[in-house]
C-alpha positions in Angstrom: -28.5 3.3 1.3 -28.0 6.2 3.5 -24.8 7.5 4.6 -25.6 6.6 8.2 -26.2 2.9 7.0 -23.0 3.0 5.3 -21.3 4.1 8.6 -22.9 1.2 10.6 -21.9 -1.4 8.3 -18.2 -0.3 8.0 -17.9 0.0 11.8 -19.9 -3.5 12.1 -16.9 -4.4 9.6 -14.1 -3.0 11.8 -15.2 -4.6 15.0 -15.2 -8.2 13.2 -11.5 -7.7 12.6 -10.5 -5.2 16.1 -12.4 -6.2 18.8 -12.1 -3.3 20.8 -13.5 -3.8 24.8 -12.7 -0.5 26.1 -9.4 0.0 24.4 -9.3 2.6 21.4 -8.1 1.4 18.0 -5.1 3.8 17.0 -4.3 4.6 13.2 -0.9 2.9 13.6 1.4 2.3 16.5 4.8 1.0 16.8 5.2 -2.6 18.3 8.5 -2.3 20.0 10.4 -5.8 21.5 13.0 -8.1 21.2 16.5 -6.7 21.7 15.4 -2.9 21.6 15.8 -2.6 25.3 19.5 -4.1 25.2 20.7 -2.0 22.2 19.4 1.4 23.1 21.2 0.5 26.9 24.4 -0.1 25.1 24.4 3.4 23.5 23.8 4.7 26.8 25.9 2.4 28.6 29.1 3.2 26.3 28.0 7.1 25.6 27.7 6.4 21.8 24.2 8.3 21.3 25.1 10.7 18.6 25.6 10.9 14.6 28.6 8.1 15.0 28.7 4.6 16.4 28.4 0.9 15.4 24.7 0.8 15.1 24.5 3.3 12.5 26.7 1.1 10.4 24.8 -2.1 11.3 21.5 -0.4 10.8 22.5 0.2 7.4 24.0 -3.1 6.4 20.8 -4.7 7.7 18.8 -2.7 5.5 20.9 -3.0 2.6 20.7 -6.8 2.9 17.0 -6.4 3.6 16.0 -4.6 0.3 18.8 -6.0 -1.9 19.9 -2.6 -2.7 23.8 -2.4 -1.8 24.1 1.2 -0.9 22.3 2.7 2.4 22.9 6.1 4.3 20.8 6.6 7.1 20.0 10.1 8.0 17.4 12.2 10.7 13.9 11.8 9.0 12.5 10.6 5.4 12.2 14.4 4.5 16.1 14.8 4.8 15.9 11.7 2.8 14.1 13.2 0.0 16.1 16.4 -0.2 19.3 14.5 -0.6 17.7 12.5 -3.4 16.8 15.3 -5.2 20.0 16.9 -4.9 21.6 13.5 -5.8 19.7 13.5 -9.1 20.8 16.9 -10.2 17.7 18.9 -9.3 18.7 22.5 -9.2 17.5 25.9 -8.5 14.4 27.0 -10.9 14.1 23.3 -11.9 10.4 21.7 -11.8 10.3 18.3 -10.5 7.2 15.8 -11.4 5.2 15.1 -8.1 1.9 13.3 -7.7 -0.5 15.8 -6.0 -1.7 12.9 -4.0 1.1 12.5 -1.3 2.2 13.7 2.0 3.5 17.1 2.2 6.9 16.1 2.4 7.3 15.1 -0.7 6.7 18.4 -2.6 8.7 20.3 0.9 11.7 18.5 -0.3 11.6 20.1 -4.1 10.9 23.5 -2.5 14.2 23.1 -0.1 16.2 22.7 -3.5 14.7 26.5 -4.6 12.9 23.9 -7.6 9.2 23.8 -8.5 6.7 21.1 -7.8 5.0 20.3 -10.9 2.0 18.1 -9.8 0.4 15.1 -11.8 -2.3 12.8 -11.4 -2.3 9.3 -9.9 -4.2 6.0 -11.0 -6.9 4.1 -9.4 -5.0 0.6 -9.4 -2.0 1.6 -7.5 -2.9 5.1 -5.9 0.5 6.3 -7.4 1.4 8.2 -10.7 -0.2 7.1 -13.5 2.3 6.8 -16.3 0.2 6.5 -18.9 -1.5 9.8 -18.4 2.0 11.3 -17.8 3.2 10.4 -21.0 0.5 12.0 -22.7 1.1 15.1 -20.7 4.5 15.4 -21.4 4.3 14.9 -25.3 2.1 18.0 -24.9 3.8 20.3 -22.9 7.7 19.2 -23.2 10.4 19.9 -25.8 13.7 17.9 -25.9 16.4 20.4 -26.3 20.2 18.8 -25.7 19.3 16.1 -23.3 17.1 18.1 -21.3 13.4 17.8 -20.8 12.0 21.2 -21.3 8.4 22.7 -20.7 7.2 24.7 -23.2 4.7 26.4 -21.3 7.2 27.9 -18.5 10.7 27.7 -20.2 12.1 25.4 -16.9 13.8 22.0 -17.3 11.8 19.5 -16.0 14.3 17.4 -14.4 13.1 14.5 -12.4 9.7 12.3 -11.4 9.2 11.4 -8.0 7.0 8.3 -7.9 5.7 7.7 -4.3 4.4 4.4 -3.1 1.0 5.5 -1.8 0.1 3.6 1.5 2.8 1.0 0.8 1.5 -0.1 -2.5 4.0 0.0 -5.4 3.3 1.9 -8.3 3.8 0.5 -11.9 7.6 1.1 -11.9 8.1 -0.2 -15.7 5.9 1.8 -17.3 6.8 4.9 -14.9 10.5 4.2 -16.0 9.9 3.9 -19.5 8.5 7.4 -19.6 11.7 8.7 -17.7 13.7 7.2 -20.2 11.6 8.6 -23.2 11.5 12.1 -21.7 15.0 12.2 -20.0 13.7 12.3 -16.4 15.6 11.2 -13.5 13.4 8.7 -11.5 13.3 8.8 -7.9 11.2 6.6 -5.4 9.7 8.2 -2.4 9.8 4.8 -0.6 9.2 6.5 2.7 5.9 4.1 3.3 7.1 1.0 1.8 9.5 -0.8 3.9 9.0 -4.3 2.8 6.9 -3.9 -0.5 7.7 -5.6 -3.6 7.2 -4.7 -7.3 7.7 -7.8 -9.4 9.7 -9.4 -7.2 12.4 -6.5 -6.4 11.9 -4.4 -3.2 10.8 -0.8 -3.8 13.5 1.5 -4.6 15.3 -0.8 -6.5 14.5 0.7 -9.8 15.0 4.6 -9.4 18.4 6.4 -9.2 17.9 7.1 -5.4 15.1 6.1 -3.0 13.9 7.8 0.1 13.0 5.4 3.5 11.0 7.0 6.5 11.5 5.4 10.0 9.4 7.8 11.9 6.9 6.6 14.9 3.8 5.8 12.5 6.1 3.7 10.0 6.4 -0.3 10.3 10.2 -0.1 11.2 10.8 3.0 13.2 13.8 4.7 15.0 11.9 7.3 16.4 13.0 9.6 13.9 15.0 8.6 11.1 15.2 8.2 7.4 17.4 6.6 4.9 18.8 7.0 0.8 18.9 3.9 -1.0 20.9 3.8 -4.2 22.6 1.1 -6.6 25.2 3.6 -7.2 28.6 3.2 -4.8 29.7 6.6 -6.2 27.1 8.6 -5.9 26.5 6.8 -2.1 29.7 8.6 -1.0 28.8 11.8 -2.4 25.3 11.4 0.1 27.2 10.6 2.9 29.7 13.3 2.6 27.0 15.8 2.1 25.0 14.4 4.9 28.0 14.8 7.4 28.3 18.4 7.1 30.6 18.1 4.0 33.5 17.4 6.3 36.8 16.7 4.8 38.2 13.2 6.7 41.1 14.5 9.5 41.9 13.2 12.9 41.4 16.5 14.3 41.0 19.5 11.8 37.5 21.0 10.7 37.6 21.5 7.1 34.9 21.3 4.7 34.8 21.4 1.0 31.0 22.4 0.2 27.6 23.3 1.9 26.9 20.4 3.3 23.9 19.2 5.7 24.1 18.0 9.3 21.6 14.8 8.3 23.3 11.7 9.7 21.2 9.6 11.9 22.1 9.2 15.6 23.6 6.1 16.8 20.7 5.9 19.4 18.1 6.1 16.8 20.1 3.6 14.9 20.2 0.8 17.7 16.0 0.9 17.8 16.1 0.6 14.2 18.6 -2.5 14.5 15.8 -4.2 17.0 13.2 -3.0 14.7 14.7 -4.5 11.7 15.0 -8.2 13.1 11.6 -7.9 13.7 10.6 -7.0 10.5 9.5 -10.6 8.9 7.2 -10.8 12.1 5.9 -7.4 11.4 5.3 -7.6 7.9 3.4 -11.1 8.5 0.9 -9.2 10.9 0.4 -6.4 8.6 -0.7 -8.8 5.8 -2.5 -11.2 7.9 -4.8 -8.0 9.3 -5.1 -6.6 5.4 -6.3 -10.0 4.5 -9.0 -9.9 7.8 -10.2 -6.5 6.6 -10.5 -7.5 3.1 -12.8 -10.5 4.0 -14.8 -8.3 6.3 -15.6 -5.6 3.8 -16.1 -8.1 1.1 -20.0 -7.7 1.3 -20.0 -4.3 2.7 -22.1 -1.8 0.4 -20.9 1.5 -0.5 -17.0 1.0 0.2 -14.1 -1.4 -1.3 -11.0 -2.4 0.9 -8.2 -1.3 -1.4 -5.8 -4.5 -1.9 -2.4 -4.7 -3.7 -2.0 -4.5 -7.4 -1.5 -7.7 -9.1 2.1 -7.0 -10.1 3.2 -5.9 -6.2 3.6 -7.4 -2.9 2.5 -4.7 -0.6 3.4 -4.3 3.1 -0.2 -2.4 3.8 1.2 0.3 5.8 -2.1 1.8 6.1 -4.8 0.3 5.4 -7.5 2.1 3.1 -11.2 2.1 2.3 -12.3 3.6 -1.0 -16.1 5.0 -0.7 -18.3 4.4 -3.8 -18.6 7.8 -5.7 -22.3 8.8 -4.0 -20.7 8.4 -0.7 -17.7 11.0 -1.1 -19.9 13.9 0.3 -20.5 11.8 3.4 -16.6 11.2 4.1 -16.5 13.3 7.2 -19.5 12.0 8.7 -18.2 8.4 8.4 -14.8 9.6 9.9 -17.3 11.4 12.6 -18.9 8.2 13.4 -16.0 5.6 13.3 -13.6 7.9 15.8 -16.7 8.2 18.1 -16.9 4.3 18.2 -13.4 3.9 19.0 -11.4 3.4 15.6 -8.9 6.2 14.8 -9.6 6.5 11.0 -8.4 9.8 8.8 -8.8 11.0 5.5 -6.4 11.1 2.8 -3.6 13.8 2.4 -4.8 17.4 1.3 -4.0 17.4 -2.5 -0.8 19.2 -2.7 -2.1 21.9 -5.1 -5.0 22.7 -2.7 -2.4 23.6 -0.2 -1.5 27.8 0.1 2.1 27.7 -0.8 1.7 25.1 -3.7 -1.5 26.3 -5.3 -0.2 28.5 -8.0 2.8 25.5 -9.1 2.3 24.1 -12.7 0.0 20.8 -13.2 -1.6 18.4 -15.5 -5.6 17.2 -15.1 -5.6 15.7 -11.6 -9.3 14.3 -11.7 -8.4 11.0 -10.5 -6.6 12.3 -7.4 -9.3 14.6 -6.6 -11.7 12.0 -6.7 -9.5 9.4 -4.6 -8.8 12.1 -2.2 -12.3 12.7 -1.6 -13.4 9.0 -1.2 -10.4 7.8 0.7 -10.4 6.8 4.4 -7.4 5.1 6.3 -8.6 2.8 8.9 -6.3 1.1 11.7 -3.5 -0.4 10.9 -0.8 -1.2 13.6 0.6 -4.7 13.6 -0.4 -5.3 17.3 -3.9 -5.4 15.9 -2.8 -9.3 14.8 -1.3 -11.6 16.9 1.7 -13.5 15.9 -0.5 -17.1 15.8 -2.7 -15.0 13.1 0.2 -14.8 10.4 1.4 -17.2 7.9 4.5 -17.3 10.0 
């Protein structure tokens, strides 16, 4: 079948799910309602708009209650959250951090902020996340244990941590990856930026890593305009993170004393107010997202040349961004499909450029990345906004 015919079938399938009329279907737009206006207005009326205020505390408490992870620190964005996760995990200048090459650039950038080195690893087809079995074989080959440290025999650097990114909201195989981390003395960090509302074997993502990062960018299921959060089971570690993200200021009624180089990373109250309203809507937003995914899965069931990516069997995904995986012969025509779908009114995009192809990271160490390369060439994201499904179409 020709690429143009595949494009026609894909557009027809999307039209069955998302009738356009004259409206363009965006990739992911926020759905803001509920008490958002009232909460934001309250901040404006009281003057509590900056990085202190009751809504910040309330937002953190609500996130802890929803995820079941007791300690939450809200920050200015997901990249700041990742940066703090790495510092909290003990990443030091000159260390290497194992990072999937199939990820958003913030994952690798946060490593660079620590003056550490991203070490790129491969993904698996089942989850689009880190391939734990392949990683274990690779670490057997290139590492040696020295006093409880995992050393890269090829570079002489310490391998300090693994960052597991839950791609498009689909949880990675955390049991397998945690076992690899334990065996090789690596800290597990979860990049859960895209996976609020996703569960691995009944537990919310972010529960297995020593620390985890969330994002509340404008295109996430819950948005605070810009924002992020660090999650951890460790109350002492959370207190340390909270201190560092508040410019390491020593508490005092009036004096400005700082005991470390800190970061001005705390989330403003104004953003947290919007987040509180969004969290109240989250069950409905997740129901809409999963209903949309079910409709897409059915619409694409018989479409030749393409598969709708569905959650792994051990997980419940939030389906943050719905994804199509083109059959291998169609990879070369991906850009033609992107052009055709966008022209038809559906905002689609390719997956991220793999990190090892970016100029600032092309000299970084890496394992064989064949699966990630293949996935990046064949993945297409399609419109995923919760407003594309009505409340009546959900399981709620």
